[in-house]
Phi, psi and omega in degrees: 000322180292321181298314186287330179293318175298318178292327178296319178291323180300312182289326173297318181296315179284341175288317183290323180298312181300319181294315182289316186284325182278341169051050182262348181065225182287355175279347182298324184279002186271350181269147174298323175308308182292318170307313182291324180295325177292320177292320181299314180300314181291324174306312189281329170299319180288322181298316176301310183297319177299315178302318183289318173295327177294321181296319178294322178298319180293319184291336179275350180248118178289330185248107181282329176298318181294318174299318179297332178270005181257132176284117182248114176302134183281127177296162184302320184296328180289319183297316179296318183296319181299319177293308184301320180307314183284352173258317189288325183298308175284335182281342177293326178282322182299312181297318179291320179296313185293319180297313182279351176255312182274328184267336180037071182288159177255131172046064178293145181287172176300318180296324177294322179289324183289316183279356178228036180174299179298325179296325175300317179298312178295325171298317181282337172295321178293321181302309184276323178294319184280358180054031180289153174260148172236125184246127180302329179295338179273358185294349181301327178294313175303307178300325180286327176298313177301310177302319180298325180288325180287328173296319180297323180295325180285324176296317178304319181289312182297326180273358185052051177287322175079193178229166178288329175252174184285161182302146188228026181283108185288347182264001181236095183294348183274352184308325184290347179259006184267130180300145183298333185277005175245002180295145176277156174305307179238134180300328182282351186232060185262106190281003170287339169250078189303324179298305178298321178300314181299314182292321179295322183287322176293322180298317177298306183296318187267337184238306186291310178302313176298320178296333178291335182275338187296309180300323181293311181297319181297314181297315178300313181296317177295325175296318182293319180296323177296319178298325179293326175290330178280328176231075188296338181279348178075184180247155176298143175278157176238149175273132181256146179293152182290340188286355180218142177273079180248131180295150187243044182236029185219189184295161179304304183293321186299316183258344175265317183226019170052060183291143173252149178297000000 
């Protein structure tokens, strides 16, 4: 609980810092980096709150085994936290990979490094310290998020939203002649070049996004196998309510209120 509270504070501070320092106004929220930063911040706030509520629940129950055998309806914030968890963990890696490969920034600032790398480290720190589980079947939330952003980039182009600053594609000498309201969000995802933008979108959805989930799934699986050797008897199962598909093969706090060490 303490770890997640600290992480929530860190992300809130950097979110405010990002909004203030970049001075993009209404254009700030059009970038994938900033979409993801908002979700990461929301996740840690809800995760910290869920951990606090879970700890209170356990402290109020003298018989934890009885609690483990009791079906407890999951509150809305636990359901939202569970969905956000399956989005922010892989998306933190996706944003980091795309930023350092496709955009190739020169001399990034500390804030640039945080939102394109350090956030990934902190998210995965939460993953392992919190003993959370990652299920591939819930990756549909992450893929839907990626597709949604690509659709937004197309809407941005069609609606001629443009950018606050002039186009900055170094590989396109004609950018200087393009009206500012037709500038793409990212030069590499420019729908004025529909063919290349469509190909890149397919590659991201079908290749890059799934690959960002593989190391996540593998690390969690390896950790769980290691846990089984340390605790061959396993842990008590809990009955989950029928209204949400939450796996019922882990600890009470982990699956009911996502307890943190």
